[in-house]
N, C-alpha and C positions, 0 to 999 in steps of 0.2 A: 867558745862558749855560745850556745844558742841564745837568741834574744828571748826576753821573758814572754811567757805565754799570756795573752790577754783574754781574760774571762769577764764577760759582761752579763749582768743579771738584771732582768726586767721584773720589778716587784719585790717587795720585802716581806715582812711578817714571817710566817712559819717557814714556808718552803725556801723563799729567796735568801733569808738571813742564814738558815741552816746550810744552804748550798755554799754561800760565801765563806762561812766559818770552816767548813770542811775542806773546801778547795784550798784555803790557806794552809791547813794542816798538811795537805798532801804536797803542795808546791810552794815553798817559802818564797820563790823568786817571782811568782806570777803577779801580774798587775790585774787586780780585781776591782770592779766597780759595780755598784748597785744604783739603779735609777727607780725611784719610787714616786709615783704620781701624787700620793697623799702627803700629809704633813708629818707622818711617823714612819720610821724605818722598821720598827718591830714593836708590837704591842700585843697584849694578851687578849685577843679577841674572844676567846672562850670565857673570859672573866666579865664581859660586859653586862650580862644579865644580873650578876651578883653585885655589881656596883649600883645598878639601877634599883635593886632590892634593898640596898643599904647594908648588905653583909660585908662588902669591901668598902671601908670608909674613906680611904686615901686614894684618890684618882691616880696619883703618881705611881702607885704600885702596879698599875697596868702598863706602864711604859718600861719595856724590858731593855731597850738599847737606844741610845741616841747616836747620830752620826759621829759625834766627837768621841764617845766611848768605844764605838766600833773601830774607829781608826786607831785609837790607843791600844786596843787589845789585839787587833788582827791585821792592821795596816790594810784594811779594805776602805776604799772611798765610797761612802754612801751619800747619795744626793736625794734629798727630799723635794717635793713639789716640782719634780721633773718628769714630764710625760713623754714616753717614747711614741713617736708619730708613725714610723715606718721602719721596715727591715729591708735592706738591700742584700739579698743572699749572694748575688754574684760578686758584689764589692766587699762583702762581709763587713757591713757597717749598719748602724742604726741611726735614725734621725731623731734627735731629742730636743724638746722645747723646754727651756728653763722657766723659772717663775718670772723673769723679766720679759718673756715672750720671744727671746732670741733663740733661734734654732742652730744646732750644730751636728756635725757627723761624727760618730764615735766608732772606731774600728774594733773588731773582735776577732779572736781565733775560735773561741767557743762562746755560745750564747745560751743562757738559761732563761726560760719563760716561766715566771711564777706570778701570774696576774690574778689568780683566784677566780672568784665568781661573784656575780651581782645578784642581790635578792630579786626574785621575780615580782614585778609590780603589775598586777592585772590591770589592763586598760579599762577600768570601770569609771563611770561618772562619779565624781567626787574624790578620786584617788589623790588629787593634789590638794585636798583640804588640809589646813595646818595641824589638825589633830590626828591625821593618818600617817603612820610611820612604818619604816622598815628598819632593820638593824643589821649593819655590816661592820661598822668601824667606830672609832671614838667620836667623830663628829656626830654620827647618828645617835650614839648614846647620849652625847651632851644635849642634843636637841630634845630627846625624850625627857631627860631629867629636868631641863629648864621648863618644859611645858608642864610637867607635873608640879613643880614647885611654884610656878606662877598661876596656874589655873586650878590646882587642887581638884583633879577629876575624882569622881566617885565610882564610875562604872567603866570598865574596860572590856573590849571585845577583841579577842585574838583570833585572826583568820589563819587557820592551819594548826593541826595538832601534832606536828613533828617535834623534833628535839628542841629546836630554838623556840618554837611556839610554846611548848610546855615550860621551858625555863623562863620565858618572859611572863607567861601567865602566873607562875609561882612568884616571880619578882613583883608583879602588880599586887597580887594577893598579899604578899609580905608588907607592902606599903599601904594596905588597908582598903584596897579597891575591891568592889564586887566584879568578878571575872567570869566571862562566858567564852568557852573555846568552841569555835565554829570549824567543822571538818567536813570536807566533801565526801569522805569515805564513811563507811558505817561505824567506824571507831577511830579513836586517836591512835597515834603511833602505828601507822600501817605496817611497819616492819614486824610488829608482833602478830602472832596468830590471833584470830578473833576471840578465842576463849581467854587468852592471857590479857588481851586489851580490855575486854569487858570486866574481868576481875580487877584490873588496875582502876578502871573508871569507877567501879563500885566502891573501891577503898578510898578514893580521893574526892568523891562528890560531896559537896557541902552546900548549905543554903546560899552561900556567897561565892561558890566555885562550881560552875555547872557546865554542861556540854550541850551542843546542838549538832548532832551528826547528820550525814546525808543532806547537808545544806549547801546551797550555792548562792553566794552573795552576788547581787547584781548592781548595787548602788551604795555608795557612802554619802551620807548627808551630815549636816551639822548636828542632827539629833541622834544619829546612829547608823545602823546597817539595815538595808532592805534585801529580802531574799526572793528567789525565783518563785516560791510558792505563795507569795503575797504577804508573808510574815515580815516581822522586823524586830530589831533589838535596839534599845537605847544605849548610847555610848558617848562618853566624854572623851575617850581615847581609844584609838583603833590601831592595832599592831598587825601588819600583814606579814605572814611568814609561811609562804606557800611553796618554798623551794628556792633553788638558786640556778642561775644560768651561767655556764662557763664563759669567761671572757676570752674569746678566741678571734676577735675581729682582726687584731694585729697579725696573728698566725695565718688566718685565712687569706688576708691581703697579700701575705708573702708567699702564698702557694703551698703552705704546709697542709699535709693531709689531716682532715678532721674526722674523727672516728664516729661510730654509730651511736655513741652516748652523748655526742656533742662536745667532747673534749678533744685536745690535740692528741692524735694517735701516737703512742710511743711503743718502743720495744722494751726488752728486759733491762737494757742499760739506760732507759729513759730517754733515748734518742728519738727525735721526731723523724719524719720522712727525710729530713736533712740531717745527716750525721754530725753536723757541727752545731745543731740547735737541739737543746733538751727542753722538756716541759715537765713540770711538777705541780702537785697540789690540786686545787679544785678544778683547774683548767686542763688537767692532763687525763687522758684515757689510758688506763693501765689494764690489769687483769685481776680477776677474782682469785684469790689464793687457792681456793678449794676446787672450783670448777674450771679455771683457766679461761672463762668467758671474758670478753671485753667489759670493763667496768670503769665507772668514774665515782670514786668514793670520796665525798666531800667532807672529810674529817681532819682535824688538826694532827693527829698521830701519824697517819699515812703521809701527810704533807710534809712533816718534819723529816721523816725517814726518806722520802723520795728526794727531798732537797739535799740531804746528806749524801746519798748515792750519786745523784746527778753532779753535785759539786766535786765529789771525788773523781768521777769519770772525766769530767771536763778538764781536771787537773792531771789526767794521765792514768788514773787507776782503771780497773776493769771489774767493777762490782755489778751485781745482778739484783734487781728488785723482784722479790718473789710474788708480789701481789698482796692484797689485803683481804681480811675476812669481814671488814666492816664492824669490828667489835666496838660497841658503843654502850653508854650508860647515861641515864638522866634521873635527876631527883625531882619529884613533884610532891610538895607538901610532906606528908609522912612516909611516902613510898619511894622506892628506887626501882627502876626497870633497867635491866641489862640484857644485851643482845650480842650474839656472835654467830658467824657462819650463815646457814641458810634457814629460813623459816619453811613452813610446810608448802606454801605456794611456790616459793623459789625452788625447793627441792623437786617438786613436780615438774616445773618448767625446765629444770635441768636434766630431766629424764631419769631421775633416781626412783627406784622402788624402795619405799621407806616406811617406817612406823614411827609413832610417837609415844612417849610415856610422860606422865605427869606425877610428880611427888610433892607432898606437903610435909615439911619438916620444921624443926625449930632452928633458929639461926645459931644457937649454942645450946649447951646442956639445959634441958627443960627445968631442972631444979635450981639452976643458978639465976639470980634475979635478972630480969630484962630480956629474957628470951622472946623472940618474935617469930611469927610464922614466915617461912620462906618457901616459895613455889619455884620448882625447877621443871621446865619442859624440855625434853630432849628429842631431837630429830635424828634418827639413825637409819642406816642402810639395812634393808632386809637381807637376811642371810649372813652377812659379815658382821653386822652390829657396828660398823664404822660410824663414828660421830660425824654428823653433817651440820648440826646446828644446835643452839640452846638458847633459851630465854629464861631469865630469872627475875622474880618479883619479890619484894619484901621491904621491911623497914631497915633491917640490919644485915650486914654480911653479904650483900648482893655483889659488891665489887670483887671481892676475892674469889667468889664462886664463878663469876663470869670469866675472870682471868684464868682460873684453873681450866675451865672448859675451852677457852680460846687456845690455850697452850696444848691441850689434849687434841683438839682438831688439827692444829699445825703439825703435831707429831704423829698424825694419822692413827690415833688411838681408837679403840672400840669401847662400847659400853662395858664389855667384860673387863677391860683395863680399869675402868672407873671403880669396879667392885673392889679391887685390891689396891687402889691408889693409897699410898702411905702419906697422909696429911697431918699436919701439926694439930695436936689436941690438948686443950686444958678447958675446964668448964666455962670460963668467961669467953672462950673464942670459938668452940665448936663442940662436937660430940664425939664419942669414941668411934662411931660410925658417922662420919661427916655427911651432911646433905648431898655432897657429891657422891659418896659411896652409896647412899640410899638410892639416888637416881640411877646408879649403875646396877644395884640389885634388881630394881623394878624393870628397867629396860632390858637387863640380862634375862630375866624370866621370860619376857615377851620374845626376845630374840631366839632363845633356845626352844620356845614352845613348851615350857614347863607347864603352863596353865593356860587354857583358852581364856581370852578376854573379850569384852565388848567395848567398842570405841564410843564414848558418850556423844561425840559429834555426829555419828552416822547411825546410831542405834534406832531401829524402827520397831516399836513395840508390837509383838505378835502374840502367840499363845504361851509365851514363857511363864513359868511360875517365878515371880520375883520375890527374892528372900531378903528382907532387911535384918541385918544382924546387929544393929545398934541397940543401945539400951533405951527403954521406953521414954525416958525423959528427953532424949535427944530428938525424938519424933515430935514431942509436944513443943519443943523450942524451934525446930527448923522445918517441920513438915516431912513428907515422905513421897515416894513415887506412887502414883495412883495405882491402887489395886495390890500393892505390896503387902506381904505377910511378915509380921515382925516376930522373929525368934532370936533373942539375944545370943551372941556368940557363946557366952558362958553356959547356955542351956542347950546348945544345938545337939551335942552328942546324945543327950537324953531324950530328944524330941524328934529324932530322925524319922520315926514312923508317921509323923504328920506331913512329910514331904512326898510329893508324887514321884513315881518311877517311870512314868510314861509321858513326861513333858520335859522340855529343856528347862533348866533352872539357872537364873541369873542372880548372883549374890552381890550385895553392895553394903557399904557402911558409909561413914561420913566422908572419909578421905581415900580409902582403898585397901588399907592394910588388913583390917579385920575381914573385909569381904574376900580378900585373897586367902586368908587363913581358913575361912569358912568353906570356900570352894575346894581347897585342899582336903579338908576334913570329909566333904561329901564324896570326892573322887576316891579317897582312901577307904571309904565305907561302902563302895560298890555302885554309887551313882555314876552314870557314864556321860551324860549330856549336861555339863556344868561349865559356866563361864563367869568370870568376875567383871564387874563394871569398872573400867579404868577411872581413877580419879574420884570414884565414889559419888555420893549424893551431891556434894558441893559442886562438882564439875558438871553433872547432868543439870542441876538447877540453873547453872550459869548459861549452858548451851541450849537446853530444851526446856524451858520453864513450863511449857504447856503439859509436859508429862508429870509435873509435880503437883501434889495435893498440899495446899497451904497448911501451915502449922495449926491454925485454929480449927481445921477440919479433921486433924489426925485423931485416930481412935486407939 
């Protein structure tokens, strides 16, 4: 009988703990050890903002596994407060320092690196002040909670409008603080297309929940934050969330190849440049599932699945990791934003010729109480209609729509497939035509060329006759496009003589559907140069407000 295989894992939490558990299921005889630098072998790091917010009341609920329980369940030896100092690839050993300061050499047959990533802490004056924090682990969380309880801050500034930044901004707001989110980019959540991000900002802006885009912090002081433009913000608490940097120093010192994204470069089996060493999680460079490009996607879901595959392979299996889409979701106040696949900028960089569609629908049947608007933006390949990405915003039902779209992208479905997708329906949950189907209908029309459309983000007003087919009270409430002529859709067939036959006509309504119907009516009535404004008035007002006449001036 062969001697037991020795599998050593550096780092716990999502990737390392998953790798150890799966390795045990594949090889019952293997000797498996985890060395974790921190005091916890496995904890719910995605739950930290919700404990800070007070939504999770019991801190112990965040502790997923103790070393003792791990041993009892899996016979994996988990060592906390043990830091791996070096890897000797030739001898196949690691040097580990324990909490007593004593170092020892530990042999391995297979080594899995799951060290994660550290929050980037910009080297700004004042970054070491006691009210300036980052959030990575339970000790960070404990420091933030202790500061809040002891100092009772009233104003928080969050530097960075990504996922963690928004979750922490919501947590502070939940605790009664005035919150300002500072973002270097023109809008929060840079993964979203600008129109979707602006819509999100418009929905969540409050007197005590505000944004400062295009801003560069240059100094932290005891009073607040100073910016490159000379401005400043008062703050009793500052949270820095500007991204993470992969922990690869150990791998680099061992001579492992570091990829273009800054993570340990891996192949499909999650092997590094040394086939006896695997890398998973935030510190691993893998591939994007759709483009095949090198990618480092710092999310808990991919880290868990990578750990599972690396653990199985270290124990003798031959599993392949297909890459990740970066599917993600975040709740901010009353809104939820979901993302999967490629946004418009990413699709362009990847070399795709693509189009986008935007639909506004109800989260469930409009006549059933509680229905809320839900926006779905689809990015699809020209010609084939293949789904490349999607973004979803709303108060309810965002999660299931993002998951359906992620599944569709993984299955290489097209917008035409969305039209006929058979989804569960009852009035409390959806509509007979789900918002996913509606997204497919609209994108399908564009892909087939059924009806010419105008993209609101690129439309340049020329000599077009602009036809507003909304009801008059809608113009009074929300305004209209400058120079537009209003003929309600219900009157259009009786008033065709009022329209020019020697100029292009652009139709629009509030969201797009009535404008589409109007354009179809005109084309069917002999007008030849007709296009509908995608996304309607609401989308144009968001993207090109200069083209809009305010409501009080509407006639």
